Each structure stands twice: as structure tokens, then as C-alpha cells.
C-alpha positions as CSV (number, residue, x, y, z in Angstrom):
1,X,0.1,-19.8,-9.8
2,X,-0.8,-16.2,-9.5
3,X,-2.6,-14.3,-12.3
4,X,-2.9,-10.5,-12.3
5,X,-6.5,-9.8,-13.4
6,X,-6.4,-6.1,-13.5
7,X,-4.4,-3.1,-12.3
8,X,-6.3,-0.1,-11.3
9,X,-4.8,3.3,-10.7
10,X,-6.2,6.6,-9.4
11,X,-5.0,10.1,-8.5
12,X,-4.5,10.9,-4.9
13,X,-7.7,11.9,-3.2
14,X,-9.9,11.5,-6.3
15,X,-13.0,9.7,-5.1
16,X,-14.5,9.2,-8.5
17,X,-11.3,7.5,-9.7
18,X,-11.2,5.3,-6.6
19,X,-14.8,4.3,-7.3
20,X,-13.8,3.4,-10.9
21,X,-10.8,1.4,-9.7
22,X,-12.9,-0.6,-7.2
23,X,-15.6,-1.2,-9.9
24,X,-12.9,-2.6,-12.2
25,X,-11.9,-5.0,-9.4
26,X,-15.5,-6.0,-8.8
27,X,-15.9,-6.8,-12.6
28,X,-12.9,-9.3,-12.4
29,X,-14.3,-11.3,-9.6
30,X,-11.0,-11.1,-7.8
31,X,-11.0,-12.2,-4.2
32,X,-7.4,-11.3,-3.3
33,X,-6.6,-7.6,-3.7
34,X,-3.2,-6.1,-3.3
35,X,-3.7,-2.5,-2.4
36,X,-0.9,0.0,-2.7
37,X,-2.2,3.4,-1.7
38,X,-1.4,6.5,0.3
39,X,-2.7,6.3,3.8
40,X,-5.0,9.3,3.1
41,X,-6.9,7.3,0.5
42,X,-7.3,4.0,2.3
43,X,-10.5,5.0,4.2
44,X,-12.2,5.9,1.0
45,X,-11.0,2.7,-0.6
46,X,-12.4,0.7,2.3
47,X,-15.7,2.6,2.3
48,X,-16.2,2.1,-1.5
49,X,-15.1,-1.6,-1.3
50,X,-17.4,-2.2,1.7
51,X,-20.3,-0.7,-0.3
52,X,-19.4,-3.1,-3.2
53,X,-19.4,-6.1,-0.8
54,X,-15.6,-6.6,-1.2
55,X,-14.9,-6.6,2.6
56,X,-17.2,-9.6,3.2
57,X,-15.9,-13.1,4.1
58,X,-14.0,-14.6,1.2
59,X,-12.0,-11.5,0.3
60,X,-8.4,-10.8,1.3
61,X,-6.9,-7.3,1.1
62,X,-3.1,-7.1,1.3
63,X,-1.3,-3.8,1.7
64,X,2.3,-2.7,2.2
65,X,4.2,-2.0,5.4
66,X,3.9,1.7,4.6
67,X,0.3,1.3,5.9
68,X,-0.1,3.3,9.1
69,X,-3.4,2.8,10.8
70,X,-3.2,6.0,12.8
71,X,-2.7,8.0,9.6
72,X,-5.5,6.2,7.9
73,X,-7.9,6.8,10.7
74,X,-7.0,10.5,11.1
75,X,-7.9,11.0,7.4
76,X,-11.2,9.2,7.8
77,X,-14.6,10.9,8.2
78,X,-15.7,8.0,10.4
79,X,-12.6,6.5,12.1
80,X,-14.6,3.8,14.0
81,X,-16.3,2.5,10.8
82,X,-12.9,2.6,8.9
83,X,-11.2,0.6,11.7
84,X,-14.0,-1.9,11.5
85,X,-13.7,-2.1,7.7
86,X,-9.9,-2.6,7.8
87,X,-10.2,-5.6,10.2
88,X,-8.5,-8.5,8.6
89,X,-6.4,-6.5,6.1
90,X,-3.0,-8.2,5.8
91,X,0.0,-5.9,6.0
92,X,3.0,-7.4,4.2
93,X,6.5,-6.1,3.5
94,X,10.1,-6.2,4.1
95,X,11.5,-4.8,7.3
96,X,14.7,-3.2,5.8
97,X,15.9,-2.2,9.3
98,X,16.1,-5.7,10.6
99,X,19.1,-8.1,10.8
100,X,22.2,-7.6,8.7
101,X,20.3,-5.6,6.0
102,X,19.5,-2.7,8.3
103,X,22.9,-1.1,8.8
104,X,23.8,-1.4,5.1
105,X,20.4,0.0,4.0
106,X,20.7,2.9,6.5
107,X,24.2,3.7,5.4
108,X,23.2,3.9,1.8
109,X,20.2,6.0,2.6
110,X,22.1,8.3,5.0
111,X,24.6,9.1,2.3
112,X,22.0,9.6,-0.4
113,X,20.2,12.9,-0.8
114,X,16.5,11.8,-0.8
115,X,13.7,13.3,1.0
116,X,11.9,10.7,3.1
117,X,8.3,10.2,2.1
118,X,5.9,7.4,3.0
119,X,5.8,6.5,-0.6
120,X,8.8,7.2,-2.9
121,X,10.2,5.9,-6.1
122,X,13.9,5.3,-6.4
123,X,15.3,6.6,-9.6
124,X,17.6,4.4,-11.7
125,X,20.8,5.9,-10.4
126,X,19.7,5.5,-6.7
127,X,18.4,2.0,-7.4
128,X,21.8,1.0,-8.9
129,X,23.6,2.5,-5.9
130,X,21.4,0.6,-3.4
131,X,22.0,-2.6,-5.4
132,X,25.8,-2.0,-5.7
133,X,26.1,-1.3,-1.9
134,X,25.0,-4.9,-1.2
135,X,22.0,-3.6,0.8
136,X,19.7,-5.9,-1.2
137,X,21.8,-9.1,-1.1
């Protein structure tokens, strides 16, 4: 089974908080890390994780399909090093625009006033609307 050892949060762009979050991960001995972060923070996460030895063989980093390598690299101080550090990261997620789900999801989203962001949280009412529409069947 899967056991969650720790969750570690940090404020956008706050390097000291990112360092603390990675330190908490190191302390657990976790080898599989699920990383949900803004693209602008990924290069810092990768740099700090690399310094902690967490990008070596035996570690798996999984991120969401919001991950955009171009955005990550443009936010990096050293794009070549960041690209090297991210080699092997696994991008996993649902392609909501594929198959039968796509048209229903787009219809709900087109008729819902929501500013598109790379990362957004659906409030309760919108979540209920998406579910009721059948877009998540």
C-alpha cells in the first residue's frame, strides 16, 4: 500500500520555506515524492533537492500535468542545470480534453465564470456543477 509520510507546504517563491519542506522530506527517508508546485518554484525545489541528494538514483519525483518545462526553465537561474536535475521526473495527470470527457468538460468550463490559471481550486459550488454535468463520470 501507499503511506503518506509527510506533507510539506511552502509559500510561493519562499526559498527558506522550500528548504524546510525538502528537509522534512529528507528526514522521512521517502524515496517517492509527489511534487505539486507552481512552475516558478520547481527549479528551486530541484536545486535544493539535488543538494540534499534527493535526485540521485533510487528517488522518484512525480508532478502533475500542469508542469510546463518551458516555464520552469524560464524561471531558473541556470536553465541547463535545472533541465539536467529534472531528468527522470514523472509527469502524471488526467488529460481532461481527451475522449468523451473533453467536450463535456469544456462545455462546463466555457459556461462557468472562472479565470484560467495554471493552478486553481474549484470552490464547492463549481465542483458540484462539474460533477452534476457528468464531466467527471
